[in-house]
C-alpha positions as CSV (number, residue, x, y, z in Angstrom):
1,M,8.5,-19.9,14.1
2,M,11.8,-18.5,15.4
3,D,13.4,-19.1,12.0
4,I,10.5,-17.5,10.2
5,V,10.7,-14.4,12.5
6,E,14.4,-14.1,11.9
7,C,13.8,-14.2,8.2
8,L,11.2,-11.5,8.5
9,R,13.5,-9.3,10.5
10,V,16.0,-9.5,7.6
11,L,13.4,-8.6,5.1
12,S,12.1,-5.7,7.1
13,A,15.4,-4.2,8.1
14,V,16.0,-2.5,4.8
15,T,16.1,1.1,3.6
16,Y,13.3,0.6,1.0
17,P,9.7,-0.6,1.2
18,S,9.4,-4.4,1.6
19,T,6.2,-6.5,1.3
20,T,5.8,-10.1,2.4
21,V,2.8,-12.2,1.4
22,S,2.3,-15.7,2.8
23,D,0.1,-18.3,4.5
24,F,1.4,-17.9,8.1
25,N,-1.2,-20.3,9.5
26,L,-1.7,-18.2,12.7
27,P,-5.5,-18.4,13.1
28,H,-5.7,-17.2,16.7
29,I,-4.3,-13.7,16.3
30,D,-6.7,-10.8,17.1
31,W,-5.5,-8.2,14.6
32,N,-7.7,-5.5,16.1
33,D,-5.5,-5.3,19.2
34,L,-2.6,-7.5,18.0
35,S,-2.9,-10.1,20.7
36,A,-2.8,-13.9,20.8
37,S,-2.0,-16.7,23.2
38,S,1.4,-16.6,24.9
39,D,3.3,-19.6,23.5
40,R,6.4,-20.4,21.4
41,I,4.4,-20.1,18.2
42,Y,2.5,-16.8,18.6
43,S,4.7,-14.9,21.1
44,P,7.7,-14.5,18.8
45,F,5.6,-13.3,15.9
46,I,3.5,-10.8,17.9
47,E,6.8,-9.5,19.5
48,F,8.3,-9.1,16.0
49,V,5.3,-7.1,14.7
50,N,5.2,-4.9,17.8
51,E,8.9,-4.1,17.7
52,T,9.2,-3.4,14.0
53,G,5.8,-1.8,13.5
54,M,5.0,-4.0,10.5
55,S,1.6,-3.3,9.0
56,Q,-0.8,-6.1,8.2
57,F,-3.5,-5.4,5.7
58,V,-5.7,-8.4,5.5
59,T,-8.9,-8.0,7.6
60,A,-11.3,-10.6,6.2
61,P,-11.1,-14.3,6.8
62,T,-9.0,-16.2,4.1
63,R,-9.9,-19.8,5.2
64,G,-13.0,-20.6,7.2
65,E,-13.4,-17.9,9.9
66,H,-9.7,-17.3,10.3
67,V,-7.2,-14.8,8.7
68,L,-4.3,-17.1,7.7
69,D,-3.0,-15.4,4.6
70,L,-1.2,-12.2,5.5
71,V,0.2,-9.2,3.7
72,L,2.9,-7.6,5.8
73,A,4.8,-4.4,4.9
74,N,7.5,-2.3,6.6
75,D,5.8,0.8,5.0
76,A,2.2,1.6,5.9
77,Y,1.7,3.5,2.6
78,V,3.0,0.9,0.1
79,V,-0.1,-1.3,0.1
80,S,-3.7,0.0,-0.4
81,N,-7.1,-1.4,-1.1
82,C,-6.6,-4.9,0.2
83,W,-9.6,-7.2,-0.2
84,V,-10.5,-10.9,-0.2
85,E,-12.2,-12.7,-3.1
86,S,-13.4,-16.3,-3.9
87,P,-10.8,-19.1,-4.0
88,F,-8.5,-19.5,-6.9
89,G,-9.4,-22.4,-9.3
90,F,-12.6,-24.4,-9.7
91,N,-14.1,-27.7,-8.7
92,S,-14.4,-30.5,-11.3
93,S,-14.0,-34.2,-11.6
94,I,-10.3,-33.9,-12.0
95,S,-9.5,-30.7,-9.9
96,K,-10.4,-28.8,-6.8
97,A,-10.5,-25.1,-6.0
98,S,-8.1,-23.8,-3.4
99,D,-9.2,-24.1,0.2
100,H,-8.0,-20.5,0.8
101,N,-9.6,-17.4,-0.4
102,M,-7.7,-15.2,-2.8
103,V,-6.1,-12.0,-1.4
104,C,-5.9,-9.0,-3.7
105,F,-4.2,-5.6,-3.1
106,N,-2.7,-2.6,-4.8
107,L,1.0,-2.1,-4.5
108,Y,2.3,1.5,-4.8
109,R,5.5,1.5,-6.7
110,G,6.2,5.2,-6.7
111,V,6.8,7.3,-9.8
112,S,7.5,5.2,-12.9
113,S,10.9,5.7,-14.5
114,C,9.5,4.9,-17.9
115,P,8.8,7.7,-20.4
116,I,5.1,8.7,-20.5
117,D,4.8,7.5,-24.1
118,E,6.3,4.1,-23.4
119,Q,3.9,1.2,-22.7
120,L,4.1,-1.2,-19.8
121,T,3.3,-4.9,-20.3
122,Y,1.7,-7.2,-17.7
123,R,-0.1,-10.5,-17.4
124,D,-3.9,-10.2,-17.9
125,F,-5.2,-12.8,-15.3
126,N,-8.8,-11.7,-16.0
127,N,-8.7,-13.4,-19.3
128,V,-6.8,-16.6,-18.6
129,D,-7.8,-19.9,-20.3
130,Y,-8.0,-21.7,-16.9
131,V,-9.3,-24.9,-18.4
132,A,-6.3,-25.3,-20.7
133,F,-4.1,-24.1,-17.9
134,N,-5.4,-26.8,-15.6
135,E,-5.1,-29.5,-18.2
136,Y,-1.5,-28.6,-18.9
137,L,-0.6,-28.9,-15.2
138,L,-2.4,-32.2,-15.0
139,S,-0.3,-33.5,-18.0
140,V,3.0,-32.7,-16.3
141,D,4.9,-35.7,-14.9
142,W,5.5,-34.2,-11.5
143,Q,7.4,-37.3,-10.3
144,A,10.0,-36.7,-13.0
145,V,10.1,-33.0,-12.3
146,L,10.6,-33.2,-8.5
147,V,12.5,-36.5,-7.7
148,H,15.9,-35.8,-9.2
149,S,17.3,-33.6,-6.4
150,H,17.3,-33.3,-2.6
151,E,17.9,-29.6,-2.7
152,V,14.9,-27.3,-1.8
153,N,16.1,-24.6,-4.2
154,T,16.3,-27.1,-7.1
155,Y,12.8,-28.3,-6.4
156,W,11.6,-24.7,-6.4
157,D,13.4,-23.9,-9.7
158,N,11.9,-27.0,-11.4
159,F,8.4,-26.2,-10.1
160,M,8.6,-22.5,-11.3
161,E,9.9,-23.6,-14.7
162,V,6.7,-25.5,-15.3
163,I,4.6,-22.6,-13.9
164,N,6.3,-20.0,-16.0
165,T,5.9,-22.1,-19.1
166,A,2.2,-22.4,-18.4
167,L,2.0,-18.6,-17.9
168,E,3.6,-18.0,-21.2
169,M,1.2,-20.4,-22.9
170,F,-2.2,-19.5,-21.4
171,V,-2.0,-16.1,-19.8
172,P,-2.3,-13.2,-22.3
173,T,-0.4,-10.0,-21.9
174,K,-1.8,-6.5,-21.9
175,C,-0.2,-3.1,-22.5
176,I,-1.0,0.1,-20.6
177,K,0.6,3.5,-20.5
178,P,2.2,4.4,-17.1
179,Q,0.3,6.9,-15.0
180,N,2.0,10.0,-13.7
181,H,1.9,9.9,-9.9
182,K,3.9,13.0,-9.3
183,S,0.9,14.7,-7.8
184,L,0.7,12.2,-4.9
185,Q,2.0,13.1,-1.5
186,H,4.9,10.9,-0.8
187,Y,7.1,11.6,2.3
188,P,10.7,10.4,2.4
189,Y,11.5,7.0,3.9
190,Y,12.7,8.3,7.3
191,I,9.4,10.0,7.9
192,R,7.4,6.9,6.9
193,Q,9.6,5.0,9.3
194,L,8.6,7.4,12.1
195,C,5.0,7.0,11.1
196,R,5.4,3.3,11.4
197,K,7.0,3.5,14.8
198,R,4.2,5.8,16.0
199,K,1.6,3.3,14.8
200,A,3.5,0.5,16.6
201,A,3.8,2.5,19.8
202,W,0.0,3.2,19.7
203,K,-0.8,-0.5,19.2
204,V,1.3,-1.5,22.2
205,Y,-0.3,1.1,24.4
206,R,-3.8,0.2,23.3
207,R,-3.1,-3.4,24.2
208,F,-1.6,-2.9,27.7
209,R,-2.9,0.6,28.7
210,V,0.2,1.4,30.8
211,E,1.3,5.0,31.5
212,N,4.9,4.6,30.4
213,L,3.8,3.1,27.1
214,Y,1.5,6.2,26.5
215,T,4.5,8.5,27.3
216,K,6.6,6.6,24.8
217,Y,3.8,7.0,22.2
218,V,3.5,10.7,22.8
219,K,7.3,11.1,22.4
220,V,7.3,9.2,19.1
221,D,4.2,11.2,17.9
222,C,5.9,14.5,18.6
223,T,9.1,13.4,16.9
224,C,7.0,12.4,13.8
225,K,5.0,15.6,13.7
226,E,8.2,17.7,14.0
227,A,9.9,15.7,11.2
228,V,6.8,16.3,8.9
229,H,6.7,20.0,9.7
230,K,10.4,20.4,9.1
231,Y,10.2,18.6,5.8
232,E,7.3,20.8,4.6
233,V,9.1,24.0,5.7
234,E,12.3,22.9,3.9
235,K,10.4,22.0,0.8
236,E,8.7,25.4,0.7
237,H,12.0,27.2,1.3
238,K,13.5,25.4,-1.7
239,L,10.6,26.4,-3.8
240,V,10.8,30.0,-2.7
241,D,14.5,30.1,-3.5
242,N,13.8,28.9,-7.0
243,G,11.9,32.0,-8.3
244,N,9.8,30.7,-11.1
245,I,8.9,27.4,-9.4
246,G,8.2,29.3,-6.2
247,R,5.8,31.6,-7.9
248,F,4.1,28.7,-9.6
249,Y,3.8,26.8,-6.3
250,V,2.2,29.8,-4.5
251,N,-0.2,30.5,-7.4
252,N,-1.1,26.9,-7.5
253,R,-2.0,27.0,-3.8
254,L,-4.0,30.3,-4.1
255,V,-6.0,29.4,-7.2
256,A,-9.4,27.8,-6.3
257,K,-9.9,24.6,-8.2
258,T,-13.7,24.7,-7.8
259,G,-14.4,28.3,-8.7
260,V,-15.2,31.3,-6.5
261,G,-17.2,30.6,-3.4
262,L,-19.9,32.7,-1.8
263,I,-19.1,36.5,-1.6
264,K,-20.9,39.5,-0.2
265,D,-21.7,42.7,-2.2
266,Q,-21.5,46.2,-0.8
267,S,-25.0,45.8,0.7
268,R,-23.8,42.7,2.6
269,H,-26.0,40.4,0.5
270,M,-24.7,36.9,-0.3
271,L,-24.1,36.2,-4.0
272,H,-24.4,32.7,-5.4
273,D,-24.7,33.2,-9.1
274,D,-21.4,33.4,-11.1
275,K,-22.8,36.3,-13.2
276,D,-23.6,38.3,-10.1
277,K,-20.2,37.6,-8.7
278,A,-18.5,38.8,-11.9
279,E,-20.5,42.0,-11.9
280,C,-19.6,42.6,-8.2
281,F,-15.9,42.2,-8.9
282,N,-16.2,44.4,-12.0
283,R,-17.7,47.3,-10.0
284,F,-15.1,46.8,-7.2
285,F,-12.0,46.8,-9.4
286,F,-13.4,49.7,-11.6
287,V,-13.6,51.8,-8.4
288,C,-10.1,50.8,-7.3
289,I,-8.6,51.6,-10.7
290,Y,-10.4,54.8,-11.8
291,A,-11.4,56.3,-8.5
């Protein structure tokens, strides 16, 4: 476990979002309060998650009653809509379905660098010919593929060569146009890191309920909120300095997206109907202009 934790530390200590998906085979972790038995298997892993603030997104059991397959990320906002489905594969006289449930999730990649009119191509796993896929894998002489080397990397390369060939043969491709995600709120990485540390500090305090841990959480929380406020202020100042964009930004904030709400006329009556509101505004501005 120490080697796995050290590898995870390297993967998480980067300046960009990183996601790790694997069967960690740690069935006795309570992910609600991030606790487990204190031994040489669980303690290093729990300590790593607490220290780095890694987010774990799988909440439903993936094998039996246990959560064994995990989705870990060093950015709490890079993964969304994580869910568990039925096992991959199917049972037959010559094959068996996986003994683990399938974990699905959406991965946020940020704004696409592709032009809007350019199409993206991806593998359509909803329309795979799994029967032919399975027969092809059964026809492979795995002894010949995997016995010619004692190097793990060579084994992996040979294995993936077979899998990639099967993907090319039996998994169709599908084209879509990239969506424009510029309207999504996306804070810079240093703020997301502060949010991750705040989340980690809260998890540790919730587990041990010690005053000094709560003080640490409050300190990190204040730092995070100050960073968000400073970022928003600097963003608005830049927009104000740029005249046309600044006016567009202000108008965009002022314009109601769902129409005009309830208003009161001169008699203090509430107006609901759009026609009544228009007539009320018409009388008001007529008086203002021509009085």
